[in-house]
KEFIBA-915619 format. One record per residue: z negated, x, y of N, C-alpha, C, O, CB in turn. Coordinates in steps of 0.05 Angstrom, whole numbers. Glycine has a CB too. Example, Ala and Ser with C-alpha at 12.3 -4.5 7.8 and 13.67 -1.06 7.14 Angstrom:
+--------+--------+--------+--------+--------+--------+--------+--------+--------+--------+--------+--------+--------+--------+--------+
:     nz :     nx :     ny :    caz :    cax :    cay :     cz :     cx :     cy :     oz :     ox :     oy :    cbz :    cbx :    cby :
+--------+--------+--------+--------+--------+--------+--------+--------+--------+--------+--------+--------+--------+--------+--------+
:   -156 :    264 :   -114 :   -156 :    246 :    -90 :   -156 :    264 :    -66 :   -169 :    285 :    -66 :   -181 :    226 :    -89 :
:   -142 :    257 :    -45 :   -143 :    273 :    -21 :   -157 :    258 :      1 :   -161 :    268 :     23 :   -114 :    282 :    -12 :
+--------+--------+--------+--------+--------+--------+--------+--------+--------+--------+--------+--------+--------+--------+--------+
//
This chain:
+--------+--------+--------+--------+--------+--------+--------+--------+--------+--------+--------+--------+--------+--------+--------+
:     nz :     nx :     ny :    caz :    cax :    cay :     cz :     cx :     cy :     oz :     ox :     oy :    cbz :    cbx :    cby :
+--------+--------+--------+--------+--------+--------+--------+--------+--------+--------+--------+--------+--------+--------+--------+
:     77 :    162 :    235 :     77 :    155 :    207 :     88 :    127 :    204 :     82 :    109 :    220 :     48 :    157 :    196 :
:    105 :    124 :    184 :    117 :     98 :    178 :     98 :     79 :    164 :     83 :     88 :    147 :    143 :    101 :    162 :
:     98 :     54 :    172 :     82 :     33 :    159 :    100 :     12 :    148 :    119 :      3 :    161 :     61 :     21 :    179 :
:     95 :      3 :    123 :    111 :    -17 :    109 :     94 :    -41 :    102 :     71 :    -37 :     93 :    124 :     -5 :     84 :
:    105 :    -64 :    106 :     91 :    -89 :    100 :    107 :   -108 :     82 :     96 :   -126 :     70 :     82 :   -103 :    125 :
:    133 :   -104 :     81 :    152 :   -121 :     67 :    162 :   -108 :     42 :    176 :    -88 :     43 :    175 :   -129 :     86 :
:    155 :   -119 :     19 :    164 :   -107 :     -6 :    194 :   -110 :    -11 :    205 :    -97 :    -29 :    149 :   -119 :    -29 :
:    208 :   -126 :      4 :    237 :   -130 :      1 :    252 :   -107 :     14 :    277 :   -105 :      9 :    245 :   -157 :     13 :
:    239 :    -91 :     29 :    252 :    -68 :     43 :    245 :    -42 :     27 :    222 :    -36 :     23 :    243 :    -66 :     73 :
:    266 :    -28 :     19 :    262 :     -3 :      4 :    248 :     17 :     23 :    256 :     21 :     45 :    289 :      9 :     -6 :
:    227 :     30 :     12 :    214 :     51 :     27 :    230 :     77 :     22 :    232 :     86 :     -1 :    183 :     54 :     19 :
:    241 :     89 :     43 :    255 :    114 :     40 :    240 :    135 :     56 :    236 :    132 :     80 :    285 :    112 :     50 :
:    231 :    155 :     43 :    213 :    175 :     54 :    221 :    202 :     44 :    232 :    205 :     22 :    183 :    168 :     48 :
:    216 :    223 :     59 :    221 :    250 :     50 :    197 :    261 :     35 :    174 :    254 :     40 :    228 :    268 :     74 :
:    203 :    279 :     16 :    182 :    292 :      1 :    163 :    306 :     21 :    173 :    320 :     39 :    194 :    313 :    -19 :
:    138 :    303 :     17 :    118 :    316 :     35 :    109 :    298 :     58 :     88 :    304 :     70 :    129 :    341 :     46 :
:    123 :    276 :     63 :    116 :    258 :     85 :     94 :    238 :     76 :     92 :    231 :     52 :    140 :    243 :     95 :
:     79 :    229 :     95 :     59 :    208 :     91 :     69 :    182 :    101 :     85 :    181 :    120 :     32 :    215 :    104 :
:     61 :    160 :     89 :     68 :    133 :     98 :     45 :    114 :     90 :     28 :    121 :     74 :     95 :    124 :     86 :
:     45 :     91 :    103 :     24 :     71 :     97 :     37 :     45 :     88 :     59 :     38 :     96 :      6 :     67 :    120 :
:     22 :     30 :     72 :     28 :      2 :     66 :      4 :    -13 :     77 :    -19 :     -8 :     71 :     31 :     -3 :     34 :
:     11 :    -34 :     94 :    -10 :    -50 :    106 :     -5 :    -79 :     99 :     16 :    -90 :    104 :    -10 :    -46 :    137 :
:    -25 :    -92 :     87 :    -22 :   -120 :     78 :    -46 :   -136 :     87 :    -69 :   -127 :     89 :    -20 :   -121 :     47 :
:    -41 :   -162 :     93 :    -62 :   -180 :    102 :    -82 :   -185 :     79 :    -74 :   -187 :     56 :    -50 :   -208 :    111 :
:   -107 :   -185 :     85 :   -128 :   -190 :     65 :   -151 :   -205 :     78 :   -154 :   -205 :    103 :   -138 :   -162 :     53 :
:   -167 :   -218 :     62 :   -191 :   -232 :     71 :   -214 :   -221 :     53 :   -223 :   -235 :     35 :   -188 :   -263 :     69 :
:   -224 :   -197 :     60 :   -245 :   -186 :     43 :   -271 :   -201 :     43 :   -287 :   -200 :     24 :   -250 :   -158 :     52 :
:   -276 :   -217 :     64 :   -301 :   -232 :     65 :   -301 :   -255 :     44 :   -322 :   -266 :     37 :   -305 :   -244 :     93 :
:   -277 :   -262 :     34 :   -275 :   -282 :     13 :   -272 :   -268 :    -14 :   -269 :   -281 :    -35 :   -250 :   -300 :     18 :
:   -275 :   -242 :    -14 :   -274 :   -227 :    -39 :   -246 :   -216 :    -47 :   -243 :   -202 :    -67 :   -284 :   -244 :    -61 :
:   -226 :   -223 :    -31 :   -198 :   -215 :    -38 :   -191 :   -188 :    -25 :   -194 :   -184 :     -1 :   -178 :   -236 :    -29 :
:   -183 :   -169 :    -42 :   -172 :   -144 :    -33 :   -148 :   -136 :    -49 :   -143 :   -149 :    -70 :   -194 :   -121 :    -34 :
:   -133 :   -117 :    -40 :   -110 :   -107 :    -54 :   -117 :    -84 :    -72 :   -132 :    -66 :    -64 :    -87 :    -99 :    -35 :
:   -107 :    -84 :    -97 :   -110 :    -62 :   -116 :    -82 :    -50 :   -120 :    -63 :    -64 :   -125 :   -123 :    -72 :   -143 :
:    -81 :    -24 :   -117 :    -55 :    -11 :   -119 :    -52 :      4 :   -146 :    -71 :     14 :   -157 :    -51 :      9 :    -96 :
:    -27 :      5 :   -155 :    -20 :     20 :   -179 :      5 :     36 :   -171 :     25 :     25 :   -161 :    -14 :      2 :   -204 :
:      5 :     63 :   -176 :     28 :     79 :   -170 :     30 :    102 :   -191 :     11 :    107 :   -205 :     25 :     91 :   -141 :
:     53 :    115 :   -191 :     57 :    137 :   -209 :     48 :    163 :   -195 :     60 :    171 :   -176 :     87 :    139 :   -218 :
:     27 :    176 :   -205 :     16 :    200 :   -192 :     35 :    224 :   -194 :     30 :    244 :   -181 :    -10 :    207 :   -204 :
:     56 :    222 :   -209 :     76 :    244 :   -210 :     93 :    244 :   -185 :    105 :    264 :   -178 :     94 :    241 :   -235 :
:     95 :    221 :   -171 :    112 :    218 :   -147 :     96 :    214 :   -121 :    105 :    223 :   -100 :    131 :    196 :   -151 :
:     73 :    201 :   -124 :     58 :    193 :   -100 :     29 :    200 :   -102 :     18 :    199 :   -124 :     62 :    163 :    -94 :
:     16 :    206 :    -80 :    -12 :    211 :    -79 :    -25 :    192 :    -60 :    -17 :    190 :    -37 :    -18 :    241 :    -72 :
:    -46 :    177 :    -69 :    -62 :    161 :    -50 :    -81 :    180 :    -37 :    -97 :    193 :    -50 :    -77 :    137 :    -65 :
:    -79 :    182 :    -10 :    -94 :    202 :      4 :   -124 :    197 :      8 :   -139 :    216 :      9 :    -82 :    206 :     31 :
:   -132 :    172 :      9 :   -160 :    165 :     11 :   -163 :    136 :      5 :   -144 :    121 :      3 :   -171 :    172 :     40 :
:   -188 :    126 :      2 :   -192 :     97 :     -3 :   -180 :     81 :     19 :   -178 :     90 :     42 :   -222 :     91 :     -7 :
:   -171 :     56 :     13 :   -159 :     40 :     34 :   -179 :     33 :     56 :   -203 :     34 :     51 :   -148 :     13 :     22 :
:   -169 :     28 :     80 :   -186 :     21 :    102 :   -177 :     -7 :    113 :   -154 :    -15 :    109 :   -186 :     42 :    125 :
:   -196 :    -20 :    126 :   -190 :    -46 :    137 :   -188 :    -44 :    167 :   -205 :    -32 :    180 :   -212 :    -67 :    129 :
:   -167 :    -56 :    179 :   -163 :    -56 :    208 :   -161 :    -85 :    217 :   -146 :   -101 :    205 :   -137 :    -40 :    216 :
:   -176 :    -91 :    237 :   -177 :   -119 :    248 :   -163 :   -120 :    275 :   -167 :   -102 :    292 :   -205 :   -129 :    249 :
:   -148 :   -141 :    279 :   -135 :   -146 :    305 :   -153 :   -164 :    322 :   -146 :   -169 :    346 :   -108 :   -158 :    302 :
:   -174 :   -175 :    311 :   -190 :   -194 :    325 :   -219 :   -190 :    319 :   -227 :   -177 :    300 :   -182 :   -223 :    318 :
:   -236 :   -201 :    337 :   -265 :   -198 :    333 :   -276 :   -222 :    317 :   -300 :   -224 :    313 :   -279 :   -197 :    360 :
:   -258 :   -240 :    308 :   -267 :   -264 :    294 :   -279 :   -256 :    267 :   -268 :   -241 :    252 :   -244 :   -284 :    289 :
:   -302 :   -267 :    261 :   -316 :   -261 :    236 :   -303 :   -278 :    214 :   -298 :   -302 :    217 :   -346 :   -267 :    238 :
:   -298 :   -266 :    191 :   -288 :   -280 :    168 :   -257 :   -283 :    168 :   -247 :   -296 :    149 :   -300 :   -306 :    166 :
:   -244 :   -273 :    187 :   -215 :   -275 :    189 :   -201 :   -254 :    172 :   -213 :   -238 :    159 :   -206 :   -273 :    217 :
:   -175 :   -256 :    172 :   -159 :   -237 :    157 :   -157 :   -210 :    172 :   -159 :   -209 :    197 :   -131 :   -248 :    151 :
:   -154 :   -189 :    157 :   -150 :   -162 :    168 :   -127 :   -149 :    154 :   -116 :   -161 :    134 :   -177 :   -145 :    165 :
:   -119 :   -126 :    163 :    -99 :   -111 :    148 :   -113 :    -90 :    131 :   -131 :    -76 :    140 :    -79 :    -96 :    168 :
:   -106 :    -90 :    105 :   -116 :    -69 :     87 :    -95 :    -48 :     86 :    -72 :    -54 :     79 :   -124 :    -81 :     59 :
:   -102 :    -23 :     93 :    -82 :     -2 :     96 :    -86 :     20 :     75 :   -108 :     30 :     72 :    -84 :     10 :    125 :
:    -64 :     26 :     61 :    -64 :     47 :     41 :    -46 :     70 :     51 :    -23 :     64 :     58 :    -55 :     36 :     13 :
:    -56 :     94 :     51 :    -39 :    117 :     59 :    -32 :    134 :     36 :    -49 :    143 :     20 :    -55 :    134 :     81 :
:     -6 :    139 :     33 :      6 :    154 :     11 :     20 :    179 :     21 :     28 :    180 :     44 :     25 :    137 :     -6 :
:     23 :    198 :      3 :     40 :    221 :      8 :     60 :    223 :    -14 :     53 :    221 :    -38 :     23 :    248 :     11 :
:     86 :    228 :     -7 :    107 :    232 :    -26 :    106 :    261 :    -36 :    107 :    279 :    -20 :    135 :    225 :    -14 :
:    103 :    264 :    -62 :     99 :    292 :    -73 :    121 :    301 :    -91 :    122 :    325 :    -99 :     73 :    293 :    -87 :
:    140 :    284 :    -98 :    162 :    292 :   -116 :    187 :    275 :   -110 :    184 :    252 :   -102 :    154 :    289 :   -146 :
:    210 :    287 :   -113 :    236 :    273 :   -109 :    239 :    251 :   -129 :    230 :    254 :   -152 :    259 :    292 :   -109 :
:    253 :    229 :   -122 :    260 :    209 :   -141 :    255 :    181 :   -132 :    250 :    176 :   -108 :    246 :    214 :   -167 :
:    255 :    163 :   -151 :    250 :    134 :   -146 :    224 :    127 :   -160 :    220 :    134 :   -183 :    274 :    117 :   -156 :
:    207 :    113 :   -146 :    182 :    104 :   -158 :    176 :     76 :   -147 :    192 :     64 :   -132 :    159 :    124 :   -151 :
:    153 :     66 :   -154 :    144 :     40 :   -144 :    114 :     39 :   -140 :     99 :     54 :   -154 :    154 :     17 :   -162 :
:    106 :     22 :   -123 :     77 :     17 :   -118 :     73 :    -13 :   -123 :     86 :    -30 :   -110 :     68 :     25 :    -90 :
:     56 :    -20 :   -141 :     49 :    -48 :   -147 :     23 :    -55 :   -133 :      3 :    -41 :   -138 :     48 :    -54 :   -177 :
:     23 :    -75 :   -117 :     -1 :    -84 :   -102 :     -9 :   -111 :   -113 :      7 :   -130 :   -114 :      4 :    -85 :    -71 :
:    -34 :   -113 :   -122 :    -45 :   -138 :   -133 :    -68 :   -148 :   -116 :    -87 :   -134 :   -111 :    -54 :   -135 :   -163 :
:    -65 :   -173 :   -106 :    -85 :   -185 :    -89 :   -103 :   -202 :   -106 :    -95 :   -223 :   -116 :    -71 :   -202 :    -66 :
:   -128 :   -193 :   -109 :   -147 :   -208 :   -126 :   -176 :   -202 :   -120 :   -182 :   -182 :   -106 :   -141 :   -203 :   -155 :
:   -192 :   -219 :   -130 :   -221 :   -214 :   -129 :   -228 :   -195 :   -152 :   -217 :   -196 :   -173 :   -238 :   -240 :   -130 :
:   -247 :   -178 :   -147 :   -256 :   -157 :   -167 :   -263 :   -170 :   -194 :   -258 :   -159 :   -215 :   -279 :   -141 :   -156 :
:   -276 :   -193 :   -193 :   -286 :   -206 :   -217 :   -266 :   -224 :   -231 :   -273 :   -236 :   -252 :   -311 :   -221 :   -210 :
:   -242 :   -227 :   -220 :   -222 :   -245 :   -232 :   -201 :   -228 :   -246 :   -192 :   -207 :   -236 :   -209 :   -263 :   -211 :
:   -192 :   -237 :   -269 :   -173 :   -222 :   -285 :   -144 :   -225 :   -275 :   -128 :   -208 :   -280 :   -174 :   -231 :   -314 :
:   -138 :   -247 :   -262 :   -111 :   -253 :   -254 :   -108 :   -250 :   -224 :   -125 :   -259 :   -208 :   -103 :   -281 :   -262 :
:    -87 :   -237 :   -216 :    -81 :   -233 :   -187 :    -71 :   -258 :   -175 :    -56 :   -273 :   -187 :    -60 :   -210 :   -183 :
:    -80 :   -264 :   -150 :    -70 :   -287 :   -135 :    -41 :   -282 :   -126 :    -25 :   -300 :   -124 :    -88 :   -292 :   -110 :
:    -35 :   -256 :   -121 :     -8 :   -249 :   -111 :     -2 :   -220 :   -120 :    -21 :   -204 :   -121 :     -6 :   -252 :    -80 :
:     23 :   -214 :   -125 :     31 :   -187 :   -132 :     56 :   -180 :   -115 :     74 :   -196 :   -113 :     38 :   -184 :   -162 :
:     56 :   -156 :   -104 :     79 :   -146 :    -88 :     86 :   -119 :    -99 :     69 :   -102 :   -105 :     72 :   -144 :    -57 :
:    112 :   -115 :   -103 :    122 :    -89 :   -114 :    139 :    -76 :    -92 :    159 :    -87 :    -83 :    138 :    -93 :   -140 :
:    131 :    -52 :    -84 :    146 :    -36 :    -65 :    161 :    -14 :    -79 :    149 :      2 :    -94 :    127 :    -24 :    -43 :
:    188 :    -13 :    -75 :    204 :      8 :    -87 :    205 :     31 :    -67 :    209 :     27 :    -43 :    232 :     -2 :    -94 :
:    203 :     56 :    -78 :    201 :     79 :    -60 :    223 :     99 :    -69 :    225 :    107 :    -92 :    173 :     93 :    -62 :
:    239 :    107 :    -49 :    259 :    129 :    -54 :    249 :    153 :    -39 :    246 :    153 :    -15 :    288 :    120 :    -45 :
:    244 :    175 :    -54 :    234 :    199 :    -42 :    257 :    219 :    -42 :    267 :    228 :    -62 :    210 :    211 :    -58 :
:    265 :    227 :    -17 :    288 :    244 :    -13 :    278 :    273 :     -9 :    254 :    278 :    -10 :    305 :    235 :     12 :
:    297 :    291 :     -4 :    290 :    319 :      0 :    274 :    323 :     25 :    274 :    306 :     43 :    315 :    336 :      1 :
:    260 :    345 :     27 :    244 :    351 :     50 :    262 :    355 :     74 :    285 :    363 :     72 :    227 :    377 :     46 :
:    251 :    348 :     98 :    266 :    353 :    123 :    268 :    382 :    128 :    250 :    398 :    122 :    252 :    338 :    146 :
:    291 :    390 :    140 :    294 :    419 :    146 :    283 :    425 :    174 :    285 :    447 :    183 :    324 :    427 :    145 :
+--------+--------+--------+--------+--------+--------+--------+--------+--------+--------+--------+--------+--------+--------+--------+
//
């Protein structure tokens, strides 16, 4: 499964394929990523999960979102990094997605 972390790189995926977006987060400080996507093109397969590379308490982790491409075309995923109780995002990343035909 392909994993994407850089919004400057176009995500090119075939219809029916799954892919992930993995971004650094510090959930112990209240910051998590909130995603927005067009459900006509993409399906979020389950709630995001946190993966840690270290045993350090309070450090950053990767927040991972798994999507499935369900329709041909161009779409986007907007990721907003913010605390649940704050109205303004600390950071926003926009991933452009090109969904091609199914593999034969």
